N, C-alpha and C positions, 0 to 999 in steps of 0.2 A: 214625375221627376223632371227637373229642369232639363232643357234640351240642348244646352250649349256646353261651354267649357266645364261646367260642373260635373259632366258625365265622366270625364276622363282626368280627374284630379289625382292621378296615381302618385304624384309627388307628395300630396298631403297625407296619403295613406301608405307610408313606407313600411309595409308589413312583410313583403317577400324579400328580405335582405339578401337571401341566397341567390336571388335572380337579378341582382343589381346590374344594370347596364347590359341586359341580355339583348343582343341584336335580333334574336328570333322573335321576342315579344314586341319589340318596336316595329318589326316588319309586319305584324298583324294589325297595326292601327288602321290600315286602309279598310280591312274587312269590318272592323268595329264601326268606323265612320259610315260605311255603307248601311249597316244595320240601323245606326242612329237616324240616318236620313229616311230610311224606310219607316221607322217608328214615328218620326217627327212630322212627316208629310211635306207637302210642297209649300214653300214660303209664300207663294203667290196667293194661296188660299187664305193665309193669315192676313194679307193686305186686303183681300176682298171682304173680310168681315170678321173672322174668328180665328185666333191662333191657338186654340186649346190643343190642337194636335201637336204643336210645337212643345207645349208644356207637359204633354203626357209622359209620365215617367215609368210606366209599366210596359213589359214586353208582351206584345199581343200574342194570344194563344193561336195555335195552328188552326186553319180552317178545316172543314170536313174533307175537302179535296186533298189537303195536305196530309190528313190522317190516313187517307186511302193510299197515299204514295209514300213508301218508306224513304225513297231517295230525298224527297222534299223535307221529311222529318229529320233526316240526317243533316241536311243543309241547315235547318233551324238549329240543331244541336251544335253544329260547328260555329254558327254565328253567335249563339248564346255563350258558348265557351269562350269565344274570342272577346265578347263583351265583358265577361267576368274577369278574364285575365287582364284586360286593359283597365278595368275598374280598380283592381287591387294589384296591379302589376308591379313591375320592378321600379324602384325609386330612381328618379333622375338626379343628376347632380344639381346643386343649389344654383339658382339663377342670380346673377349679379353678386359676385363674391364680396364679403364685407371688407371695409377699409377704404373704399373708393366710391365715388358717385355712381349711381345706377347708369347703365348703358343700354339696356334692352328692356322693353315691356312697359316703361313708364309713359304717362300721357304728356305729350308736348303741347298739343293744341286741341281745342274743341270748337267746332263750327256748327251752328244750327241755323236753319232757314225754314220759316213757316212752321215752326215746331212749338206747340203749346202757346206760350205767351210771347215768344220771341219771333219777330219777323226775320231778323238776322242778328247773329251774335257770334263773336269770336273771343275765346278765352285762351290765353297763353299761360302755361303753368311752368313753375320751376321744377328741378329734379328732386327736391327734398320735401319741404314743408310749404303747404299752400292753404290759405284761409280765404273763403268766399263768404261775405256777409252782406246783409242788406235787410231792408224791412220786409215784412210779410207781404207777399204778392209781387215781389220784385223779380221772381223767376230763378231763385237759387235752386230749388228742387228740380226745376226743369233742366238745368245743366246735368244734374245727377241722372235724371230719366233719359236724357239724350245719350249719356255714356252707356247706360244699361242697354238701351234699344240698339245702339250702333254696334255694340260688342256682343249681340246675339241673344239678349234676354227678351222675353215676351212682354206683351202689354200689361198683363195681369201682374207681372212681377214688380212693375213700377208703382202699383197701387194707385194709379192715376186714371186708368181707363180699362175697359173690358177687351178692347181690340185696338189695333194700331191706328185705324182711321180716326178714332176719337182723339188722338194726339196731334192731328194736323190742325194748325192755327185756323180758327174760323172767323177772326175779325176781318172786316172789309178793308180793303186797301185801294190805293188809287188805281191799280191795274185790275181790280176785280178780285174775286175769291180765288185763292191759290189752288192749283190743281194737285199739288203734291208737296210733301215735306222732305227736306234733305238734311242729313246729319253726317258730319265728318269728324272722326276722331283720329288724330295722328299720334302714333307711338314711336318711341326711339327703337332702332334696330341695329345697334352698334356692338362692337366687341365680339367675343367668341360665342356668346349666348344668343346671338341674333338668329332670325329665321330667314333662311335662303337669302343671305346678304348679297350674293352674286346677282340675284334677280331684282330685289327691292331696294337695295342700297341701305343708307343709314336711317331711313324713316319708312314706315308703312302707314298709309292712310286707309282707314276703313270707311267707306261711304255707304250709307243706308238710305234708300229712297222709298217713301211711302206714297204710293199713287192713289188718288181717289177715283179717277175716272179712266182707268186703263193706263197703258204705258208700262215702262219697266218698273218693277216692284221687287226689290231685293238688295243684295250686297254687291259691292265692288271692292277689289283690293287694288290700291294704287301705289306705285313706287315713289321714290323721293321726288321725281320730276313730275308727278301727277299723271303718269301714264298708267292706263288700266292694264293690270296683269292677270286678273282672274275675276270671274263671277260665281265660281263654284263655292257653295257653302262648305264643302269638305275642306277646301283650302283655308277658309276662315277658321274652322274648328282646329285644323292642324296648327295654324299660327297661334291660336289661343292656347293650345296645349303646349307648344314649344315654349311660349313666353309665360305660361302658367298664370294666365289672366282668368279670374273667377268672379265675374260680376254678379252671379246669382248666390254666391256664398254670403250670408248676412254678416259674417265677420269681416270679409273683404269690402263689401258695400253695405252699409247700414243706413237704411232710409228711415223716415219718420214713423211709418206704420210698424216696421219691425221693432224699432225702439220702444214704441208704445206697448206693443204686445209683450215685449220682454219685461218692461217695468211693471205692467199691471197683471201679467199672467200668473198662473198657478205654478206649483212645483213641477207638475207634469209638462206645462208649457216651457218652462226653463230647460227641463231635461230634453224635450224635443228640439229646442233651440240649440242645445249642445250637440245633439246628434246631427242636426242639419248643418250647423256651422263646421263641424269636423268631418262632414260628408259620410259619417257612419250610417246615417239613415239611408242615404242613396245606395250604398253598397249592400245594406241589408235587404232593400227592396230588390236589387238585382239578384241577390242570392235566392230570395223567395220565388221570383219569376223563373229563375233557372231550375229550381226544384220542381216547379209546375211543369216546365218543359221536359224535365227528366221523366216525370210520370207519363207524359204524353208519348215520349220516345219508347218507354217500356211497353205501353199499350200498342204502339205501332209495330214494335218488334214482335209482340205476341201474335198480332193479326197476320203479319207477313209469314211467321213460322207456321201458322195454321194453314194458310193458303199454299205453303210450300209442300205440305204432305199430299194434297190433291194433285198438285202439279207433278210430283214425283210418280204418283200412280199413273197419271196420263202418259208421262215419258216412258214408263215401263211398258205400257200397253202399246204405244206407238213403236217402241223399239222391237217388241216382240212381233208386231205386224211387219216391220221392215225386215227383220231377220227371217221371217217366213218367205218373203220375196227373195232374199239372198240365198236361201237354202238350196234352190235348184242350181244356181250358178256355182255355189260352193261344191255341191255334189258332183256336178259335171267336171269342175276343175279337179276334184279329188279323184274321179275316175281316170282323168288324163294323167294325174300325178302317179296314181297306182300303176297305170300302164307303163309309165317311164320306169318306175321302180321294178316292175316285172321284167322289163327289157334288160335293165341293168343287172337284175338278179340272174337272168338267163345268161347274160354275158359273163357274170361273175362265176356261174357254174362252169361254163366252158373254160374260163380263165383258170379256175381252180383245177379243173381236169388237166389243162395244158401244163400248169405249174407242177402238179403232182407227177405228170408224165415226165416232164423235164428232170425233176428231182430224182425220179426213179431211174431215168436214163443216166444221169450223172452218177447215181449210186452204182448202177451196173458198170459204168465205165471205170469208176474208182475201184470197185471191187475187182474188175478184170485186170486193171493195172497192178493192184496189190497182189493178186494171184500170180501175175506174171513176175513180179519182183520176188515173191516167195518161191516160185518155181526156180528162178535163176539162182537165188541164194541157196536153195536146197541142193541144186545140182552142183554148185561150187563147193558146198560143204561136203557133199558125198564124195566128190572127186579129189578132195584135198589130202595132205599127208596124214598118217596115222600115228602121230607122236603122242597124242593124248592117251591112247590105249597102252603104250609102252610105259608112260609115266605112271599111270594108275597101277600097273602090274608091279613096277619097282617099288612103289609106295607100299603096297600090301606086303611085299617081301621084307622091307626094312622094318615095318611095324611088327611083323611076326617075330623077327629075330629079337627086337628090343623087348617085346612082351615076354619071351622066354627067359631073357636075362633078369628082368624084374621079378618074375615069378620065382626063380631060383633064389634070388636075394631075399625075397619075402619069406620063403620057407626057412632060410638060415636064421633070420631075425626072429621069427616065431619060435623056433627051437631054443634060441638063446634066451628069449623072454621067458619061456616056460621053465627053463633051467634056473634062471635067476629068481623067479617067483616062488620056487619050492621052499627055500629057507625063509623067505619073507612071510609067506602064508603060515608056515609052521610057527614062527615067532608070534604072529598075530593071534593064532589060536592059543598059544601058550599064554599070551598076555591076557586074553579073555578069561582063561582058566584062573590065573593068579589074581585077577581082579575080583572074581567070585569068591576065591579063598580069602582075600583081604576083607571083604564084607563079612564073611562068616567069622573070621578071627576077631574083628572089631566087636561083633555081637558077643562072642565068647568072653572077651576081656570085660565087657560091661556086666555080663552075668556073674563072672568070678568076683569082681569088685563088689557087686551087690551081696553076694553070699558072705564075703569077708566082713563087710560092714554089719551085716546081721549078727555074725558071730561075735564081733567086738562089742556090740551093744549088749548082747546077752552076757558077755563076761563082766561088763561094768555092772549090770544088774545083780549078777551073782556075787560080785565082790563086796557089795554092801556099802562101800564108801569110796569116794573119789580120792581120798588121801592115801589109799593103799598104794604101794609101789607099783603093782601091776596095772592098776587103774591109771596111774599117772603116766606109765609108759604107753598105755593104749591111747590115752588122751593126747600125749605128745606126738605119737605116731599119726593120729587122726589129724592133728593140727598141721604137721609137716606135709602130710599128703594133700591137705586142702590148699596150703600155700603153694605146693608144687603144681597142683591143678590150675591155680590162679596165675602162677608165673607162666606156665605153658600157654594159657589162654591169651597172654599179652604178647606172645611171640609175633603173631601176624600183625597186630596193631603197631608194635614197635618197628617191625620190618617195613610196614606201609609208611610210617612216619619218617623213617630213614630214607625211603625211596622218594617221598614228596620233598623232603629237605634237599636231597641231592638234586632233584629236578629243578627246584626253585633256584638253587645256587648256580646250576648250569645256565638257566635262563637269564639270571642276573649277569652272568659272565658275558652272554651274548649282547645284552644292553650296554655293558661296559665297553665291549668292542665297538658297538655301533656309535656310542657317544665319542669314543676316541677318534673314530673315522670322521664323524661330523666336525669335531674340533680340528682335525688335520685339514679337512676341506676348507673350513673357515680360515685357517691359517694360510692355506694356499691361495684362496680368493683374496685375502687381505694383501698377500704379497703381490698378486696380479694387479690389484688396484693401485698399489704403491708403485709398481713398475709403469702402469698406464699413466698415473699422475706424473711420474718423473718424465715419461716420454712426452706428455702434453706440455709440460713446463719447458722441456728442452727443445721442442719442435718449433717454437715461436708461433708464426701465423699459419702453419701448415694445418689445414682443416681436416686432412685425412687421418690425422693421428687419433681422432675420436673413435675410429673404427678398429684400432689395434696399434700396438707399438711398432710392428713391422710392416704395416700396410703402406706407409709412405715410401719405405725402401722398395717394396715389391712394385708399387705403382711407378716409381721412377725407372726401375729396371725394365718394366714392360714398355714404358714410353721410349726408352732407348732402343729396345728391340724393334719397336714400330718404326723408329727413325731409320734403322738399318734394314728395314723391309724383310725381317726374318719371318714374319707371320704371313700365312697364306690367306687368311680371312680376317674379318673384323674381330678385335679383342677389346673388350671394354671392362672397366672395373676401377675401384671396387664398386659394388652395386649401390652402397649408401651414398656415393658421390652424386648419383643421378636422381636421387629421390628428394622430394620436397613435400610439404604438407599443403593441401589446397587451402587457400585463405578462407577463414570462417569455420574451419574444421579442426582447429588446433587441439580441441579437447580430446580428439581421437588419436593423437600422435603416438603416445606411449602404447595405447591399446593396439594400434596397427603394427607397431614394431614388435610387440609381444606375439601377435598372431603370425608374423613372418617366421618366427623361430630364431633360435640362436645360431650364430655362424653363417648368416646370410649376407649381412651388410658388408662384410670384408671380403666377399668372394669376387672372383673374376669370371667373365663369361667368354667362352670360345665357341667356334662353330665347326671344328674338325679335330681329328686325332693328333695331327702334327702340331697344331697350335697348343693343344692341351699338354702334350709332352714338353714343349718348350716352356710353358708357364710353370709346369711342375719343377723343371730344372731351376727356373728363377726362384721359386719358393725355397728349394733346397739350398741354393746359394745364399738366400736372405736369412736362413736359419729358421724358417717357419716349420711348425709341427702340425698342430690341428688348425691353426689360423690360416687366413688367406687361401681358402679352398677354391675349387674350380667347378663351374657348371659348363657342360657342353650341350649346346642346343642346335637345332636346325635353323639356318638363316632364311626367314620367310620374305625378307625385303619389304615387309609392310606390317603395320601394327595390327594385332588381333582385335576384332570387333567383339567386345564383351558386353553383356547386359549391365544396366545400371542397377541401383538398389531396388529390391523387390517392392517395398512400400515406403511411403513417406515417413520420415522420422527414423529410418534405419539406414545405415551406411554400410559399404563394403570396403575392404582394404583397397580395392581398385579405385573406388570413388574418393577415398581420402588422400591417396598418394598421387602426386603429380610426377610422372616419370618422363624425363627428358628424352631418353633413348628408346626407340622401338624395340631394339634387341633386348635391352634390360627388361622392358615391359613384357615381351613375349616369354622371356625366361622365367619371370615371376609367375606368369599365368600357367606355364607348363609345370614348373617345379613346386610352386607354393600355392597354386590355386587361389590367387588373390581375389578373383571374381566370385568365389564360392564361400568366402569367409565374411560373415556379416558382423557388424559392430553396433552395439546398442548402449544406451545410457544406463540401463539397469536391467536386471533379470526380469522383473515383472513387466516392464514396458516392452522389452524385446519379445517375450513369450506372448504377450497380448497381441502384438502386431504380426508375429510370424508363425506361432504355433497353432495348428489346426488339426482336425481329424478327418479321415477319409470316410467313404461309405461304410467300410467294415469296422469303424471305430478305432482304427490304428492312428497313432500320432504321425503327422507329417509337417513339413516346413513349407510355408507358402512360397510361391515363386518357382519351386521345382529344382532350382540349381544350388541353393544354399546347403552347405554340408555342416558347417560349424558356426556358432554364434558366440563371440566374445563380448563381455559387457563390463562396464565400470561398476564400482570404483577399483576393484582389486585385480581385474583381468581374468575372472573366472569364465568358464566356457561350458555351454550346454549343446547337445547334439541329439539327433534322433537316429537310432539304429534298430532295425527290425520292428518298427512300430512303437518302440519304447524310448522315453526321454531319459538321458543320462546327464549328470552334472559333474564336472571336473573342476576342483579348486586349484587356483594358481598359488604355488608356494614361492615362485621367483619374484624378485622385485622388478617392477616395470621401469624401464629406462627410456630416455629420450636422447637419441643421438642424431636423428634426422633433422636437418635444417637448423643446427645449432652452431654458434660461433665458438672460438677457442676459450674465451673467458667463461662462457656458460658451461662448456664441456669440463673445464677444470673445476668449476664450482660443483658440477654434478658429480665428478670423480671424488672430490673431497667429501661431499655428502654421502656418497656410496661408501667411502672409507670409514666415515663415522658410523654408519649403520653396520658395516661389516665388522668393525671393531666391537660394536655392541653385541652383534651375533656371536662373535668369537668368545667374548666373555661369558655370554649365556651358555655356549656349548661347553666351555671348560667347567662352569658350575654344574652343568648336567653330568659331565664326566665324573666330577668329584662325588656327586650325589650317588651315582650308580656304583662307583667304587665302594663307597660306604655301605650301600645296600648289599653289595656282593659280600663284603666282609661280614656283615651281620648274618646273612644267610649261610655263609660257610661255617660260622660258629654254631648256628642252629643245626647244621648238618653233622658237625662233630659231636654236639651234645646228643643228637639222636643216635649216633653210632655208639657213643659211650653207654647210653641207656640200654641199647640192645645187648651190648657185651655184658653189662651189669646184670640184666635179666637172665642171660645164658649162664653166667657164673652162679647166680642164685639158684637156678634149676639144678646145676651140678652139686651145689652145697646141700640143697634139700634132699637130693637123691642119696648123698653120702650120709646125711642125718637120719634118713629113714632106714638105711642099711644098718647104721650104728644102733638105733633103737631096736630094730629086729634082732640084732645080735645079742643085745642085753636081755631081751625077752627070752631068747633061746637059752642063755646061760643062767637065767634065774631059775629058782625052784619050779618044777613042773606044776602046772595048775591042774588040780584033780578034776576040776569041772570041765573045762573046754580048752582045746589047743587050736590056735589060729595059724600055725605054721603051714599046715597043709593047704589052707585057703590062700595064704600069702604066696606060697610057691606056685600055686595054680595061676594066680594073677600075674606073677612075674613071668611064668612060662607063656601065658597067653600074650603078654606084651612083647616078649621076645619073638614069638611067632609073627605078630603083626609087623614088627620092625623088619624081620627077615623077608616077609612077603612084600613089603613096600620096596625093599632093596631089589628084590627080583623083578618087580614091576618096572622100576626105574631102569634097570639094566636092559629089560626087553624093549622098552620104549626107545632107549638110545640105540640099540641094535637095529630096530625097525627104521628109525630116522636115517641111520647110516646106510641102509640098503636102498632107500627110496631114490636117491639120485641116479644110481645105476639103472634101476627099473625105468625111471622116467626117460633117461637117455635112450634106452632100447625102444621104448614105446614111441618116442618122437621119430626115430629112424624108421620104425615100422609103419607109422602113419604116413610119413613121406613116401615110402615105397608103395604103400597101398594106394595112395592118391595117384601117384605116377602110373602105377599099374592099371588102375581103373581108367585113367585118361588114355593110356596106350590102347587098352582094349576097346574103348569107345571110338578112338580114331581108326582102329583096325576094322571095327564093324562098319564105320562110315565109309571107309575106303572100299571094303568089299561090296557095300550097297551101291556105291558110285560105279564100281566096275560092272556090276550087274545091270545097272541103269544104262551105262554106256553101251553095253552090248545090245540091250533091248532097243536103245535109241538108234543104233546103227541099222538094226533090222527095220525099225519103223520109218526111218528116213527114206528107205527105198520104196516102201508102200506109199508114203506121203507124197513122194515126187509123182508117182503115177496118178494119185487122186487129184493133185493140183493140176495136172495136165487135163484131166477129165473136166474139172470145174471151170478151167479157163475156156475150154471149148464151149461149154454150156453158156457162159456169160457172153461170149462173142455172138452166139446165135440169138440170145435174148436181146442184145443191143440192136441188132439188125431189125428184129421184129418190132421193137418198141419205137424205133425211129419212124417206121411206117405209120404206126398209130398216132404219133405226135403230129405228123403232117396232116392227117385227117382232122384231128382236133383243132389245129391252127386254122384250117379253112372254115370250119363251123364257127370258131370264135370270131373271125373277121366279119362274117355275115351278121352275127349277133351284135357286134360292136357298131356296125353301121346302122342297124335297126334301132339300137338304144340311143345313138346320137341324134338320129332323125327325130325320134319321139321327144328327146330332151330339148332339141331346138324348138320344136313346136310348143312345148310346155313353157320354155323361157319367153317365147314371143307372146304367148297368152298372159303370162305373169306380168311382163313389162307393160302390156296394154292395160291390165287391171290396175297396176300401181300408178300409171299415168292418170287414169280416170279418178282413182282415189285421191290423188294429190290435188286434182281440180275440184274435189268435193262434189262429184257427180255420181249418180247410181252406177253400180258396177254391172251393167248389162251389155250384152254383145250387140253391136250394130249389125243390122241385116246386111248381108252381102260381104261381110268381112271375110277375107281369105288369107290363110297363112301361106307366105311365100315358100317356095321349094328351096331348101338350103343348098349352098354350093359346097364343093369339096373343102374349100378354105374354111367355111363356117363350121363344118363338121370337125375339122382338125383342131379348131380352137376349143372345142368342148372337151373338158377334162374327164377322165374316167371316174365314175362314181362307184365306191365300194358299198355293196349291200350285204348285210349279215343275215337277212331273213331268207327263208326257203321260198323258191318261186311258187310252190303249191299254196303256201299260206297267202301270198300276195294275190294269186289267181282267185282264191275263194273270196278275198276282200273285194276284188273287182266285181265279182258276180253280185255280191250283196249291195255294193254301191250302185250298180246299174239298176237294180230293182228299186232302190230309193229314188233314183233319178226319175223313173217312170211314175212313181207315186207323186212326186213333187210336180211333175208336169201336169198330172191330172188335177192337182190342187190349184195350180196356176190358172188353168182354164176356168175354174169356178170363181176366182176372185175378179171383181170389177175394177179395183183400184190398181193403177199402174205402179211400177216400182219407183219411178221418179217421184210420184206424188207421195208415196209412203216415206221415201227418204227425206223429202223436203219437210213433211210434217214432223218427222222425228227430230231433225236438226233444229227446227224452230222451237219445239218444246224443250229440247235440251238446253238451248241458249237461254231460254226464258228462266228455267230452273237454276242455271248457273248464275244468272244475274241476281235472282232473288237470294240465292245462298250467299253471294258476296255482300248483298245489302244487309242480310241478317247478321253476318259476322261483323260487318263494320258497325252496325247499330249496337251489337253487344259490346264491342270494344269501346265505342263512344260512351255508352252508359256506364261501363265499369270505370273508365277514366274520369267521367264527370262526378261519380259518387266519391271516389278517392279525393279528387281535387276539392270538391265542396266541403268534405269533412275537414281537410287541412285548412281551407280558407276560413271556415267558421271559427276554428280554434284560434287562428292568427288574428281574426277580427276581434275576438274577446281580449286577446293579449294587447292589441293596439288600443282598444277602448280603455283598458286599465292604465296603460302608459299615458294616454291623454288626460285621464282623470287626475293622476298624480301631478303631472307637469302643470296643468291648469290651476290646481289648488295651490301649489307652491307660488306660482306667479301672482295669483289673485291676492294672497296674503302679503306678498312683497309690495304690490302696488297700493294696497290699503295703507300700508305703513307710511307712505308718503304724506298722508293727512293724519298721521298718528292714530289711524284706526287699526283694529284687528278683526280678522274675520276668517271664516273657513267655508269650504264647499262640502256638502254631504250628498253623495251620489247613492241612490238606491236603484240598482239596475233591475231588480225583480219587479218593483212597483213603478219603474220608469219615472222617478222624481229626482229633482235637483233643488236642494234647500241651501239658501245663502244666509249665513248668520254673521252679523257685524257687531262689533263692540267698539264704542267710541272711547278714545283714550283721554279726552280732555275733561271728563266728568270727575266727580269725586270718587274716592275709592269704593264706596258702596255702589254708586251708579256704574262705575267702570267694571265691576265684577259681574254686572248683569248683561246678558246677551240678548239682543233684540232681533226680531225677524225683520226682513226688508220692508214688509208692509207697514211696520210701525215706525219706519224712518220718515223723515221729511222728504219733500220732493227733491231738494238739492242733494240730500244724502243718498237717495235712491239713484239719482242720476250719476253721482260720483261712483257709487257701487257698480252701476251698470257699465260705466266706462272702464273701471278696473277689470270687470269680468270679460268685457270685450277684448281688452288688451291682453289679458291672460290667455283667452282662447286663440288669439291671433299670434301667440308666441311661436307656434310651430307652423304657421301658415307662411309659405314662401311666395305669395303673390307679389308682383312688383309694386303695386300701389294699393292703398286702402282709403276708403271714403267713409266719412261719418257725417250724417245730416242732423243738425239741431241737437247735438249731443249734450248741450249745456243749458237747455231751456229751464230746467228745474233747479239749477244750482244757485245757491246764494252767492253774493259777490265774492265773499272770502274764499269759499270752496271753489267757485268758478275760476278765480284768479290762480289759485293753487293748481287746479286741474289743468288749465291751459298751459301754465308754466311747466308742469310735469310732462304734458304731451309734447310740448316743443323740445324739452330736454331729451325725452326718449326718442323722438323722431330724429333729432340731430345725431344721436348715438347710432342710429340706423340710417346713415347717409346713403346706403345702397338701396333703400326703399323710398317710395314716394307716398306722402300723406296729404289728403285733401279733406279739410274740415269745413263744414258748412254751418254757419251760425247766424242768427238774427241779432246777436248781442254786439255791443260796442267792443272794439278791439284797440281802444286807445292805449291800453296798458301794455300792449305787446311791443317789445323793443325791435327795431329793425335789425336785419341780419342778412348776409349774402345767401344763406341757405333757406331763407323764409321769404315768402311773397304773399301779400294780402290784396284781395280784389274786393272792391265795394261796388255793389250794384245800386243804380239810381232808384229812388223810391218810385213806386208806381203812380201814374197819373190817373185820377179818378174822374170820370165824366158821367154826368147825369142826363146827357142828351140821348134821346131815344135812338136806338140803332147804333149808338157808338159802342166802342169796345169797353168792357168793364175794367180792363187793366192795361196799362201801357208800360212796356219795358224799355228802358233807355240803355244806351251803351254804357258799360261799366267804365269807371275810371280807377286807375291804380292809385291806391292811397299810400302804400308803403312798399318799399323794396328792401 
């Protein structure tokens, strides 16, 4: 791969658009340049003979030593990643913006000395179009080679020599053979695109020296004044990168050999030329080298991981060895620590004994004091007055007398009840007997009727014909009896119908009364509205009239009383005067007024009884009745702090109303609970935001303080009581009187009057409807009454008819066969018996009902007396028990006093004995405390010494001769007491076992030859080594992972960019061919790596024009023109500041050549921010002069046949045209 600016042509490969302008990536250029210089080798080696290292484009694989060291492999990965990022890194801004002449990167002057065929030559170039022409051998291509070599290309790239020494001029001169060649190329460095303008100025001169026999051999960077600024090749590369100079790109610099290869090459050669010109080939090689490096990194990571396992085993072994050395010191320290714990446990035991003894002593003292108090109280109680006994005795006497009186009264009532119950029970027994007889009589009537029917049927059969007079009478009698039975069966139904009609008529009468009352109320409301409207119209601008007709009068009288200082406290009102609606909440105005309730806005507020009476007198004088009421509240002198709305979207009456007076606000809170009444837009929304359920599933309202929720649009209300939700509908019309002016109030009153008038009309219609319904039901009632009377009359008529038929049958000739009179008499007799029994039963029921009130009255009195008597007896029993207890208590008190004296003496003796025991325990505890603190001091001293040595990372061994200093009293006092929960015996057993282990470890220590310091140092060294390797492995893994992800993304973008270049190149190629009326296309085959050019000439006949020719079938001029078109198309996306083409027109015929040069000049002038240098041996007499165009003609070479003379002489060029 070329070794100079072609490596970092990130601007030509703008594939990471998301990283554009990234400062982080630009900051990595220095590491990339360092890697390039490592790969290119030293430039002096190239001057000595061979510059192939400079042209080497592959990344060298790691050496075996680098494979063995993961850190060096990591460094290689980082460098490789940097190279990849720089190769396809972020695109830079375009150099030399279009629309103005180029300011940076273009060549101003070329100077050569002893280079190829030129002893000395200076070429000044213009900023846009330059032509260099001359005969073959005049040194045209030498100027191109000088530009390439001076700007970093190798000798092989010029196709003129294998190394740089071959480019030094060999012709003899007057001064002898030149020792070196010198080339200078001066580029512009102006504008914002310049490179380190503060150092180099407006021009940068690159000087390249090629020494033959030692001396300086390399590059120099000179500023505008010719002062040397740098010899570092890194600075040259950075300058080329900033100015985007690409001398190794065949599109930027096309020499003769590259042109010949391209013209005569195969499709694969053209494709490779495309990759090379677009730098895709270079990036692909970088990717391949990076993948090789990635594999080497994976192998290095695997080997380091394998060596890590053995290192870990070694660390474990060394740590175990060191821990064995530490075991003795740990055990000794543990013995010392256990000894301290044992001492503190002993002290804790004594302290616990002392604490228990003190608690016991305090308990004895408390008990002794309590016993002393008890003894004192008992003696005082025993010696006090004996009034309690006298009271208990009198209580028993009074209860005994009352119990006797109640017992005597109860006996009298029981005797009276017994006397009253005798006739009642007798009649109840008689009623039961008559009811049994009634059942028997009914059965006897049924049997008699059955027998009579059988006899009549037998008579009919024996008569032989229904036409006989007797049969007719029997049939008539049967029919009358059947009708009578039917009529009697209708009696109950007609009676029920009469009762239902009567009830319906009475209910209708209730509705009529209610409708009349509704109509009267509507009339009264209408009259009230008319009076209110009249008052509003007559009040003028008095805004208080909206609250009532007499509110203004009362308010004036109250103000007069205030002026006369008749009130003792503040008096404010009416309430509505101080209320306004908060701006933005007008939609809740009517709902808030409804929630306040009626008769609130016209009330006055006082703070004491005297003011309330005075306001009541004012109301009476003003003629108020129910209106202009009074609230009396306590004057708090400050406004209550009430909570706001519970949730967003819900308001309360307190949040909607703006109350000017603190007294009015507090009154509404106390009497109307305005902070507990919520207002919502709808039922569903309010319940969704406020209604919830508690843990037991009962309904609750969120916020905890809300009691009722009113909601729009009608002012209905829902609430929660007892865990259940209830809904109350509003029948009243919502009004708005708060914050309204007189005109609005009058309009509202008129609207209310219209609505009330409509309601009155509706109520009167309802009244008329119910009156009609009542009339209809009354008629139905009368009809039912008439039907009942008609049925009764029919029964009487049928009974008379039956009696008449029976009389006729008796007066008729006796029937020889059968006589029914006996059976009929029996039926009649049975029915009379039933009627008589029913009458007796009714009489007995009536008598029983008449007797029951007297019996109930006596029973009630008896129950009262019995309950009272039982209560008295229970109280008497309690009193007697209390008296017995009192007497026993008095006896026990005397015994208790003596016992208390005995116990008090015992506690006093116990206190004295316990105090002596506490003193002994305190002395032992003090000794134990000193022992524990001394041991604790020694333990702390030992621990501090161990911590200090551990901090210094030295083995924790005791130095011989170390002695623990004896603690002072102040040292001991500073040691806090340590509480130990364990038993001293357990700690003592642990000390014994620990001492045995100490002896065992001491024996082991005598057998080991390695010191503790050596074991510790070996362990630390091994641990540091394994930590270092672990970090290297982790870093390698991270690097490998990042490289894999990065390479996958970059390869994908590489293909995308290749596709983009393919399209843009093909479009531009076809466009340029059209200048000569050609048509053509480019066919890319990335799989087979071929690029085919197909051209169709437009000047031929239609048959010939339809045929597509391959480039090889074209003439030399046509191929040259096609080549130029392709080169220009490839260079469309190349942002290099200058482009050079050598002998581009050698194969063109005059007509095509003229057209091509004209097209090139036209295109170059369109791109005045770029510089073009065309080298040609052809004549340029047809080119017109122009300020943007400059032509240089080199003198023809001088040919000498003299032996030893130079084969070619190059003269100073002369400017032919400007």
